[in-house]
Every structure is written in structure tokens, then in C-alpha cells.
N, C-alpha and C positions, 0 to 999 in steps of 0.2 A: 840210847846211842847205839846199842847193839842191833836193834831192829833196823835202824837206818843204815848202819854199816853193812849188814848182810842182805839188805833189801827184802826184809820179811815184814809182812803186815801184822797187825795186832793179834788177830785170831790165830794165825799160824804160829806166832811167837808164843802164845799161851799154850798151844799144843806141845811145842818143843819144851817149854818149861815144865809142864806136867810130866812129860816123858822123862825129863832130866831128874825130876824129884824121885821117880820110881827106881832109878838106877842107884846102886849102892855107891856111896861116896858123897862128895860135895856137889850139891845141886848146881851151883854156879859154874863149876868146872865142867860138869857133865853137859850143861847147856851149851857151852862153847865148843865142846867136842862134837856134839850133834850138829851145830851150825857149821863147823869147819869141815864136816864130812859131806856137806851138800855138794852136788855135782857142779853147780855154778861156781862155788868157791874153789873147788879143786882145779877146775879149768883155769880160773884166774891165777891161782897160786903157781901152777905149773908154767904159766906164761903163754898158753894157747890163745888167750884173750887178754886185752889190755885193761878191761874193767869187768865188773860183775854184770853190768847191763849188756855188754857185748857177749859175755859168756852165756847169759840167759837167752839172748837172741840166737846164738849159734846152736844151743841145745834145742830150742823149740823149732828151729828150722831144719833140724835133722842132720846137722854137721858132725855131731858127736856120737861115738859108739862106746859101749861098755861091753867087754867080752865079745866084740864084733857085732853086737846087736844095737839097733838104733834106740836111743833113750831120748824122749822129748819132754821130760819133767826136770826142771832145774833143781827141784828139791830132792831128787833121787839120792839116797844115802850111799855113798861110796864106801865100800868095806876094804879091809886089808886084803891084798892080793887081787883086787879088781883091776882089770886091764882097761884103761881108758885111752881111746884113740880118736882119730878123725876119720870122716867118711872118705872113701876112695874116689873123690871127685876133684877135678882140676881147680875149680873155684875155691873149694874148701882148703885144699893144700896151699894155694897162693895166699889166702887170708891168714892161715896159721904161720906161714913162712914170714910174712910181713910182720906179724906180731912178735915172733921169736927174734927177728932181726932187730926190732925196736927194743926189745928186752936186752939183747946183747949189747947194743949201743949204750943203753942206760947203765948197765952193769959195768961196762968198760970205763965210763966216765967217773965212777965212784972211786 
């Protein structure tokens, strides 16, 4: 279920699990920490994209910046203190604005 939820294929999931086993502590919890740190997941969680699929597309198309630099890998591990933003393009800003408005309307209905 976790592979499907995070949009990770089998081989990549195995790599994440092996990495999680090497970290001190519970391997299962470490696995989820690694998956939650993925850039596509962070973009979705913040509300810049309405789904992981859209977040992945935004990243690969160059709409997302980390510390002001273009990152085109959805699996990029976001660390504490990393500044994630959007490209300074009209099309990108409009897309993010629409997604944030949809998020605000959804949150207001709750």
C-alpha cells in the first residue's frame, strides 16, 4: 500500500527500505520518514499541487525550486531548513494559485 500511496515502484521502494534499515531506530518508521521527505510528497503536503501526480509533473517540468535552484527529480530528499518554492513564471504562479485556492475552499468546508 505504501508503494502505491507514494507512487514508488518496487525497486525504488526496496532501496528506500534498505536505507531505512541502516538508520538507527525502527525500520518501518524510518521508511516512512524517508518517503515523507520526498520532494513530490512535500509539494503535495504544502498544497502547491493537488495530487502527487501533479506534483511530480510540476517538478519534472521545472516549476519547483529548492534554495532557488531548479530541481527536476521528484525523489529529491528535502531536508530540514530547505527552502522550497516555485519558479518565477506567470504560468507557474497561476497554477499554484489555483491549487492553493482549491485547498483553502476545501479547508473552509471542513
